[in-house]
Kinemage of the C-alpha trace (Angstrom):
@kinemage 1
@onewidth
@group {chain A} dominant
@subgroup {mainchain}
@vectorlist {calphas} color= white
{ca met a 1} P 88.430 -92.182 -48.320
{ca ser a 2} L 86.802 -92.206 -52.191
{ca glu a 3} L 85.976 -89.036 -53.758
{ca ile a 4} L 82.264 -88.887 -54.518
{ca ser a 5} L 81.182 -88.947 -58.041
{ca tyr a 6} L 78.283 -87.443 -59.817
{ca leu a 7} L 76.450 -91.237 -60.625
{ca thr a 8} L 77.178 -91.557 -56.351
{ca leu a 9} L 74.913 -88.097 -56.241
{ca ala a 10} L 71.985 -89.683 -58.344
{ca ala a 11} L 72.066 -92.557 -55.946
{ca leu a 12} L 71.757 -90.655 -53.432
{ca ala a 13} L 68.592 -89.324 -54.505
{ca thr a 14} L 66.953 -92.096 -54.662
{ca leu a 15} L 67.910 -92.528 -50.613
{ca ala a 16} L 66.527 -89.033 -50.407
{ca val a 17} L 63.185 -88.896 -52.178
{ca pro a 18} L 62.305 -92.675 -51.704
{ca asp a 19} L 59.622 -92.097 -55.466
{ca leu a 20} L 62.337 -90.710 -57.256
{ca asp a 21} L 62.677 -92.368 -60.743
{ca val a 22} L 66.040 -91.525 -62.190
{ca gln a 23} L 66.756 -91.441 -65.998
{ca ala a 24} L 70.114 -89.656 -66.799
{ca leu a 25} L 72.224 -87.589 -65.586
{ca cys a 26} L 72.103 -83.865 -67.069
{ca pro a 27} L 73.211 -80.425 -66.599
{ca pro a 28} L 74.596 -78.367 -64.275
{ca gln a 29} L 77.502 -80.518 -62.686
{ca arg a 30} L 79.163 -78.381 -60.506
{ca arg a 31} L 82.382 -79.433 -58.391
{ca glu a 32} L 83.418 -76.793 -56.277
{ca ala a 33} L 85.236 -76.589 -52.854
{ca gly a 34} L 83.581 -78.201 -50.405
{ca arg a 35} L 80.261 -79.359 -52.836
{ca leu a 36} L 79.096 -81.629 -55.429
{ca ser a 37} L 76.281 -81.285 -57.329
{ca thr a 38} L 74.968 -82.639 -60.709
{ca gly a 39} L 71.463 -82.120 -62.122
{ca ile a 40} L 69.231 -85.226 -62.468
{ca leu a 41} L 66.368 -85.807 -65.223
{ca asp a 42} L 63.445 -88.557 -64.024
{ca ser a 43} L 61.527 -90.567 -65.706
{ca gln a 44} L 58.748 -87.680 -66.277
{ca ser a 45} L 61.418 -85.413 -67.497
{ca arg a 46} L 61.056 -83.573 -64.615
{ca arg a 47} L 64.922 -82.152 -64.007
{ca trp a 48} L 66.543 -82.453 -60.446
{ca ile a 49} L 69.295 -81.169 -57.944
{ca cys a 50} L 71.495 -83.548 -56.107
{ca leu a 51} L 73.914 -81.442 -54.041
{ca ala a 52} L 76.725 -82.718 -51.813
{ca ala a 53} L 79.022 -81.355 -48.786
{ca thr a 54} L 82.280 -82.572 -48.822
{ca asp a 55} L 83.731 -81.093 -46.119
{ca ser a 56} L 82.533 -80.566 -42.425
{ca ser a 57} L 82.352 -76.809 -43.187
{ca ser a 58} L 80.553 -76.805 -45.865
{ca asp a 59} L 78.233 -79.602 -44.472
{ca ala a 60} L 76.902 -76.613 -41.659
{ca ala a 61} L 76.567 -74.428 -44.067
{ca leu a 62} L 74.120 -76.401 -45.783
{ca his a 63} L 72.793 -77.712 -42.950
{ca lys a 64} L 71.808 -73.348 -42.092
{ca gln a 65} L 71.085 -72.993 -46.056
{ca gly a 66} L 68.339 -75.307 -45.716
{ca gln a 67} L 66.429 -73.861 -42.972
{ca ile a 68} L 66.971 -70.114 -44.383
{ca leu a 69} L 65.147 -71.725 -47.563
{ca thr a 70} L 62.378 -73.537 -45.312
{ca met a 71} L 61.308 -69.979 -44.235
{ca leu a 72} L 61.910 -68.489 -47.332
{ca gly a 73} L 59.377 -70.821 -49.165
{ca asn a 74} L 57.019 -70.372 -46.031
{ca tyr a 75} L 57.063 -66.476 -47.441
{ca ser a 76} L 57.500 -67.392 -50.920
{ca asp a 77} L 53.842 -69.558 -50.274
{ca ala a 78} L 52.648 -66.209 -48.705
{ca his a 79} L 53.208 -64.236 -51.763
{ca arg a 80} L 55.613 -61.792 -49.749
{ca leu a 81} L 58.052 -62.966 -52.291
{ca ser a 82} L 57.977 -62.147 -55.885
{ca val a 83} L 60.378 -65.392 -57.096
{ca gln a 84} L 60.558 -69.238 -55.956
{ca val a 85} L 63.223 -69.926 -54.185
{ca pro a 86} L 64.628 -73.539 -53.973
{ca arg a 87} L 62.983 -76.241 -52.131
{ca phe a 88} L 64.838 -79.119 -50.227
{ca glu a 89} L 62.569 -82.779 -51.196
{ca gly a 90} L 64.671 -84.850 -49.191
{ca thr a 91} L 67.894 -85.373 -47.517
{ca thr a 92} L 70.461 -88.371 -46.742
{ca thr a 93} L 73.471 -88.323 -45.581
{ca thr a 94} L 76.806 -89.722 -47.412
{ca ser a 95} L 79.359 -92.136 -46.279
{ca gln a 96} L 81.999 -89.336 -45.478
{ca gly a 97} L 79.085 -88.447 -43.233
{ca phe a 98} L 78.097 -85.420 -44.913
{ca gln a 99} L 74.307 -84.008 -46.185
{ca ala a 100} L 73.323 -84.824 -49.155
{ca val a 101} L 70.134 -82.620 -50.908
{ca val a 102} L 67.272 -83.137 -53.687
{ca tyr a 103} L 65.709 -79.834 -54.524
{ca arg a 104} L 64.056 -79.345 -58.202
{ca thr a 105} L 64.995 -77.247 -61.073
{ca leu a 106} L 63.932 -73.383 -60.340
{ca pro a 107} L 62.640 -72.278 -63.364
{ca gly a 108} L 64.056 -69.627 -65.843
{ca ser a 109} L 67.308 -69.281 -67.603
{ca pro a 110} L 70.444 -67.364 -66.164
{ca leu a 111} L 70.321 -63.948 -66.149
{ca asn a 112} L 71.880 -62.529 -69.829
{ca phe a 113} L 73.223 -59.116 -68.948
{ca glu a 114} L 73.330 -58.452 -72.791
{ca glu a 115} L 69.652 -58.815 -73.288
{ca leu a 116} L 69.004 -57.123 -69.735
{ca glu a 117} L 70.374 -53.790 -71.195
{ca gly a 118} L 67.670 -52.884 -73.365
{ca asp a 119} L 64.502 -54.942 -71.828
{ca ser a 120} L 63.465 -51.615 -69.327
{ca gln a 121} L 60.454 -54.982 -67.832
{ca leu a 122} L 63.257 -57.141 -67.271
{ca leu a 123} L 65.344 -54.149 -65.255
{ca arg a 124} L 62.131 -52.917 -63.067
{ca ala a 125} L 61.688 -56.782 -62.475
{ca leu a 126} L 64.966 -57.186 -61.310
{ca gly a 127} L 64.897 -53.857 -58.688
{ca lys a 128} L 61.312 -55.285 -57.521
{ca ser a 129} L 62.554 -58.547 -56.612
{ca ile a 130} L 65.850 -57.305 -54.820
{ca ala a 131} L 63.631 -54.968 -52.758
{ca ser a 132} L 61.272 -58.267 -51.683
{ca phe a 133} L 64.181 -60.053 -50.705
{ca his a 134} L 65.439 -56.406 -48.512
{ca glu a 135} L 61.317 -56.607 -46.782
{ca leu a 136} L 61.677 -59.907 -45.239
{ca pro a 137} L 62.082 -59.694 -41.049
{ca pro a 138} L 66.628 -59.943 -40.230
{ca asn a 139} L 65.269 -62.265 -37.612
{ca leu a 140} L 64.734 -64.934 -40.182
{ca val a 141} L 69.063 -65.066 -39.924
{ca gln a 142} L 69.623 -64.690 -36.802
{ca his a 143} L 67.732 -67.108 -36.143
{ca ala a 144} L 69.167 -69.591 -38.477
{ca gly a 145} L 73.317 -68.896 -37.763
{ca phe a 146} L 74.175 -66.398 -40.491
{ca pro a 147} L 76.319 -63.394 -39.939
{ca val a 148} L 74.439 -59.683 -38.523
{ca arg a 149} L 76.207 -56.733 -39.444
{ca asn a 150} L 75.337 -53.436 -37.645
{ca ile a 151} L 75.908 -50.083 -39.263
{ca glu a 152} L 79.017 -49.226 -37.376
{ca glu a 153} L 80.185 -52.896 -37.928
{ca thr a 154} L 79.781 -52.465 -41.255
{ca arg a 155} L 82.025 -49.612 -41.872
{ca leu a 156} L 84.696 -50.762 -39.469
{ca glu a 157} L 84.602 -53.668 -41.595
{ca leu a 158} L 85.386 -51.593 -44.317
{ca his a 159} L 87.745 -48.913 -42.489
{ca asp a 160} L 89.991 -52.070 -42.304
{ca asn a 161} L 89.693 -53.620 -45.163
{ca leu a 162} L 91.478 -50.314 -46.822
{ca gly a 163} L 93.655 -50.222 -44.130
{ca arg a 164} L 95.135 -53.858 -45.336
{ca gly a 165} L 95.771 -52.500 -48.461
{ca val a 166} L 97.076 -49.462 -47.309
{ca ala a 167} L 99.637 -51.135 -45.698
{ca thr a 168} L 100.981 -52.691 -48.910
{ca gly a 169} L 101.585 -49.547 -50.406
{ca leu a 170} L 100.037 -50.528 -53.781
{ca val a 171} L 96.512 -47.894 -53.175
{ca pro a 172} L 97.866 -44.137 -54.384
{ca pro a 173} L 96.620 -41.910 -51.708
{ca glu a 174} L 94.134 -39.757 -53.579
{ca leu a 175} L 91.731 -42.757 -53.511
{ca gln a 176} L 92.558 -43.795 -50.373
{ca ala a 177} L 91.854 -39.598 -48.950
{ca arg a 178} L 88.848 -40.475 -51.286
{ca trp a 179} L 87.535 -43.697 -49.585
{ca glu a 180} L 88.137 -42.326 -45.889
{ca gln a 181} L 85.785 -39.243 -46.637
{ca ala a 182} L 83.315 -41.713 -48.056
{ca leu a 183} L 83.292 -43.653 -45.061
{ca asp a 184} L 83.430 -40.731 -42.951
{ca val a 185} L 80.782 -39.252 -44.208
{ca ala a 186} L 77.817 -39.596 -41.063
{ca ala a 187} L 74.855 -39.061 -44.027
{ca trp a 188} L 76.017 -41.899 -45.764
{ca trp a 189} L 75.762 -44.495 -43.324
{ca lys a 190} L 71.839 -43.979 -41.944
{ca phe a 191} L 70.281 -47.354 -43.451
{ca his a 192} L 68.514 -50.165 -41.808
{ca pro a 193} L 70.536 -52.981 -42.344
{ca thr a 194} L 68.402 -56.276 -44.428
{ca phe a 195} L 67.911 -59.011 -45.024
{ca leu a 196} L 71.197 -59.885 -47.975
{ca his a 197} L 71.200 -62.403 -50.575
{ca gly a 198} L 74.966 -62.121 -50.573
{ca asn a 199} L 75.446 -64.197 -53.852
{ca leu a 200} L 73.366 -62.533 -56.523
{ca ser a 201} L 75.108 -62.973 -59.959
{ca pro a 202} L 73.412 -63.791 -63.507
{ca glu a 203} L 73.619 -67.643 -62.931
{ca asn a 204} L 71.550 -67.866 -59.675
{ca val a 205} L 68.842 -64.977 -61.140
{ca leu a 206} L 66.631 -67.364 -63.327
{ca val a 207} L 64.152 -65.406 -65.517
{ca ala a 208} L 61.763 -65.704 -68.861
{ca asp a 209} L 59.995 -63.514 -70.803
{ca ser a 210} L 60.939 -59.943 -68.873
{ca arg a 211} L 60.456 -61.835 -65.760
{ca val a 212} L 62.521 -62.805 -62.649
{ca leu a 213} L 61.001 -66.491 -61.868
{ca ser a 214} L 63.550 -67.956 -58.971
{ca val a 215} L 66.468 -66.876 -57.101
{ca gln a 216} L 68.824 -69.625 -55.872
{ca gly a 217} L 71.991 -69.455 -53.852
{ca phe a 218} L 71.562 -68.781 -50.758
{ca asn a 219} L 74.807 -69.749 -49.345
{ca ser a 220} L 76.298 -65.989 -48.558
{ca val a 221} L 72.969 -64.683 -46.780
{ca ser a 222} L 73.644 -61.796 -43.834
{ca ile a 223} L 71.919 -59.443 -42.396
{ca gly a 224} L 73.681 -56.135 -43.543
{ca asp a 225} L 74.016 -53.010 -45.923
{ca pro a 226} L 70.977 -52.917 -48.895
{ca ala a 227} L 73.922 -51.280 -51.324
{ca arg a 228} L 75.791 -54.947 -51.235
{ca asp a 229} L 73.005 -56.977 -53.106
{ca leu a 230} L 72.877 -53.854 -55.999
{ca val a 231} L 76.809 -53.669 -56.419
{ca trp a 232} L 76.832 -56.316 -59.234
{ca leu a 233} L 74.598 -54.580 -61.602
{ca val a 234} L 76.016 -51.214 -61.269
{ca asp a 235} L 79.057 -53.003 -62.360
{ca gln a 236} L 77.612 -53.997 -65.579
{ca leu a 237} L 74.638 -51.559 -66.354
{ca glu a 238} L 75.049 -48.000 -68.135
{ca pro a 239} L 73.745 -44.921 -65.479
{ca glu a 240} L 70.309 -45.121 -67.419
{ca ser a 241} L 69.504 -49.246 -67.123
{ca ala a 242} L 70.591 -48.892 -63.313
{ca asp a 243} L 68.896 -46.214 -62.692
{ca leu a 244} L 64.949 -48.085 -63.495
{ca ile a 245} L 66.647 -50.559 -61.270
{ca phe a 246} L 66.985 -48.347 -58.878
{ca asp a 247} L 63.386 -46.741 -58.776
{ca ala a 248} L 61.691 -49.992 -59.213
{ca tyr a 249} L 63.779 -50.906 -55.765
{ca his a 250} L 62.881 -47.514 -54.008
{ca leu a 251} L 59.315 -48.156 -54.609
{ca gly a 252} L 59.614 -52.287 -53.514
{ca arg a 253} L 60.867 -50.944 -50.246
{ca ala a 254} L 58.520 -50.105 -47.270
{ca glu a 255} L 60.720 -47.401 -45.283
{ca gly a 256} L 60.586 -45.324 -49.262
{ca ala a 257} L 64.014 -44.394 -50.612
{ca asp a 258} L 67.743 -44.706 -49.221
{ca pro a 259} L 69.058 -41.048 -50.360
{ca tyr a 260} L 72.698 -42.683 -50.393
{ca leu a 261} L 71.830 -45.903 -51.079
{ca arg a 262} L 73.543 -45.198 -55.375
{ca gln a 263} L 76.246 -43.108 -53.309
{ca arg a 264} L 77.469 -46.579 -51.140
{ca val a 265} L 76.970 -48.890 -54.207
{ca glu a 266} L 79.530 -46.862 -56.395
{ca leu a 267} L 81.324 -46.972 -52.737
{ca tyr a 268} L 81.743 -50.800 -52.724
{ca leu a 269} L 82.011 -51.252 -56.459
{ca glu a 270} L 85.297 -49.531 -56.013
{ca leu a 271} L 86.726 -50.931 -52.770
{ca ala a 272} L 86.466 -54.568 -54.632
{ca leu a 273} L 89.780 -53.118 -56.434
{ca val a 274} L 90.843 -53.548 -52.608
{ca asp a 275} L 89.627 -56.550 -51.700
{ca trp a 276} L 91.187 -57.675 -54.307
{ca leu a 277} L 94.679 -56.501 -53.937
{ca asn a 278} L 93.984 -57.952 -49.997
{ca trp a 279} L 92.884 -61.261 -51.468
{ca gly a 280} L 96.247 -61.149 -53.861
{ca val a 281} L 98.643 -60.516 -51.056
{ca glu a 282} L 96.901 -62.935 -48.357
{ca ser a 283} L 97.100 -65.925 -50.888
{ca gly a 284} L 100.246 -64.969 -51.902
{ca asp a 285} L 99.772 -64.913 -55.893
{ca pro a 286} L 101.839 -62.090 -57.895
{ca asn a 287} L 99.442 -62.215 -60.777
{ca ile a 288} L 96.500 -60.765 -58.896
{ca ile a 289} L 98.437 -58.138 -57.050
{ca asn a 290} L 99.712 -56.889 -60.037
{ca asp a 291} L 96.164 -57.230 -61.290
{ca ala a 292} L 94.704 -55.354 -58.739
{ca glu a 293} L 98.231 -52.587 -59.085
{ca gln a 294} L 96.950 -51.707 -62.312
{ca met a 295} L 93.427 -51.538 -61.960
{ca leu a 296} L 94.146 -48.790 -59.273
{ca ser a 297} L 95.914 -46.862 -61.391
{ca his a 298} L 93.379 -47.024 -64.125
{ca thr a 299} L 91.070 -45.857 -61.214
{ca leu a 300} L 93.046 -43.344 -60.139
{ca asp a 301} L 93.886 -41.851 -63.773
{ca ala a 302} L 89.944 -42.558 -64.962
{ca leu a 303} L 89.338 -40.000 -62.193
{ca gly a 304} L 90.910 -37.318 -63.325
{ca ala a 305} L 89.822 -33.967 -61.034
{ca glu a 306} L 87.499 -35.566 -60.013
{ca leu a 307} L 88.326 -37.428 -56.822
{ca ser a 308} L 86.259 -35.812 -54.310
{ca met a 309} L 82.610 -38.736 -53.900
{ca thr a 310} L 80.968 -36.166 -51.693
{ca gly a 311} L 81.816 -33.121 -52.958
{ca asn a 312} L 84.258 -31.861 -50.437
{ca pro a 313} L 87.628 -31.363 -50.598
{ca leu a 314} L 89.954 -34.662 -49.837
{ca phe a 315} L 93.133 -32.209 -48.793
{ca glu a 316} L 93.233 -28.678 -46.953
{ca asp a 317} L 94.185 -26.304 -49.983
{ca thr a 318} L 97.915 -25.447 -47.841
{ca glu a 319} L 99.035 -23.069 -50.822
{ca asn a 320} L 96.734 -20.595 -51.016
{ca pro a 321} L 98.145 -17.264 -51.558
{ca asp a 322} L 95.369 -15.221 -50.258
{ca ala a 323} L 95.479 -17.542 -46.834
{ca pro a 324} L 96.068 -15.547 -43.938
{ca thr a 325} L 99.664 -16.478 -42.392
{ca glu a 326} L 101.920 -15.885 -39.749
{ca glu a 327} L 105.449 -16.275 -40.518
{ca tyr a 328} L 108.224 -16.020 -37.131
{ca pro a 329} L 111.538 -16.243 -38.686
{ca leu a 330} L 114.008 -18.112 -35.866
{ca pro a 331} L 115.900 -14.848 -34.705
{ca ala a 332} L 112.233 -13.091 -34.978
{ca leu a 333} L 110.563 -15.632 -32.507
{ca ile a 334} L 113.863 -15.740 -29.887
{ca asp a 335} L 114.300 -12.124 -29.992
{ca gln a 336} L 110.034 -11.996 -29.078
{ca leu a 337} L 110.511 -14.242 -26.157
{ca thr a 338} L 113.138 -13.225 -25.009
{ca asp a 339} L 110.999 -9.660 -24.822
{ca ala a 340} L 109.071 -10.769 -23.289
{ca ala a 341} L 110.502 -12.716 -20.541
{ca glu a 342} L 112.438 -9.354 -19.595
{ca pro a 343} L 110.888 -7.714 -16.227
{ca asp a 344} L 109.634 -3.778 -15.764
{ca pro a 345} L 112.243 -2.222 -14.268
{ca ser a 346} L 109.743 -0.187 -12.632
{ca thr a 347} L 108.456 -2.681 -11.889
{ca ala a 348} L 111.462 -4.792 -10.528
{ca gln a 349} L 111.912 -5.927 -7.091
{ca asp a 350} L 114.996 -6.901 -5.563
{ca thr a 351} L 116.232 -10.653 -5.669
{ca pro a 352} L 118.706 -12.180 -3.823
{ca glu a 353} L 122.115 -12.550 -5.242
{ca thr a 354} L 121.792 -16.093 -4.985
{ca glu a 355} L 118.933 -16.142 -7.576
{ca ala a 356} L 120.040 -16.252 -10.779
{ca lys a 357} L 117.656 -14.328 -13.540
{ca pro a 358} L 116.671 -16.768 -15.631
{ca gln a 359} L 117.658 -16.889 -18.962
{ca val a 360} L 115.159 -17.351 -21.826
{ca thr a 361} L 117.605 -18.443 -24.301
{ca asp a 362} L 119.010 -21.015 -21.877
{ca gln a 363} L 115.897 -23.151 -22.218
{ca ile a 364} L 115.012 -23.076 -25.581
{ca asp a 365} L 117.065 -26.512 -26.929
{ca met a 366} L 118.270 -24.467 -30.412
{ca ser a 367} L 119.275 -27.725 -31.532
{ca lys a 368} L 115.482 -28.503 -31.651
{ca phe a 369} L 114.502 -25.222 -33.011
{ca thr a 370} L 117.089 -25.886 -36.566
{ca gln a 371} L 116.244 -29.458 -36.730
{ca asp a 372} L 112.313 -28.467 -36.485
{ca ser a 373} L 112.881 -25.817 -39.219
{ca gln a 374} L 114.945 -28.707 -41.635
{ca asp a 375} L 112.024 -31.027 -41.350
{ca ile a 376} L 109.420 -28.309 -42.795
{ca glu a 377} L 111.478 -27.452 -45.224
C-alpha cells in the first residue's frame, strides 16, 4: 500500500470542502506515528489544515476527537470557553479507508516561555484558560469514549508506575519513600476529577498580545486530576510566575481553591522521572535508562536533607539514644521463660509419674534464636 503524500492531502481537502480553492501547501507539515498533516493556502490567503489518519488506531482516535471538538465548539460559541478550538469544516476518506479532516488554522502563535516569564497578563490568562476547560461537564468526555479516572484509580496508577520503576533497582530508596509517603497522604487526594486537555504544550497553546487566543491538540483528552494539566508550566517557570498562574486558575474554578493542587503538580513532575525510566526499560533503550538514572541521582542530590514532601519524617528514628528500649539478651530471656514455667511448690499437685514435667528449654529451638540474633546484627 503506497504512503500518502502532502499533495494527496491537498487533493483530499478539496473533496472534504468542495468550495476550497487550494493555491499552495504551507507549514506546518508533520508526519507522526499514525498521522499526517499539512498546511494549505487558499485563493483568499486563508490557511487551512488537512489531517489524515494512517492506521486504524489513529483513525479511531480521530473520530473521537471530532466528537469532542464539536461539543467544545458549542461551548466556545456559548462563551463557556475563553479560547477558540479547532472546528472540522469537512471530512473525507483516504484510499486506505481512514478519515481525513479539514479545519481552519487557529489564530495566534505558539507560546514562548522566554516571553511568558515576564508577562504577568499572559500568565494570568493561561491560568484562566486552563480553568475554563476544567469547568466543562465531565460527561462530555464520557460520551466521546475517552479515559475516565477517579481518585482511587489515579493513585493506583501512580503506585503501579512507581512500583515498576522500583523493580528495576534504579530508584533510590529515599526517593521511593518520598513519593510513596505523598501518595498515601489522604488530604492530598481530595479533588473533583475534571475535563483534562492532556497535551498542553507551547505548540498547542496559541497566543498574541498577552492573551490566549486558541488551544489545539485534543488527542489526549480524559477525566482525571486537574493537576496534570498544570505540570508542564511549573516545569518551565520560576515559582513567582507559576504563582500568578495558580492564583488565576483558582479564581476561575467555581469550587474555589484546591489546597493541595500545587503539591500534586510537584509530585507529578518528579514522578515523570520514573515514567521516563519505565519507558526506557519497556523500549529496551539503554540511553534512556542511563539518562533517567542520572536524573534520579541528580534529583536526590538536589533535595539534600529536604526529602519529605509532606513535612513528616520519611523513616522512623531507630537510633535515638533517648528512646526507651527493652533489651533481653538470649541467656536472660531463657531464664525468664524457665522461671515463668516453674510451678509454685505451695500450689503444686501430685501428678502421675507417667506424665513428664514440661521442660521449657526442650520447646525452644535454640538454633532459631541464634540465627535470629545473627540476622539482627
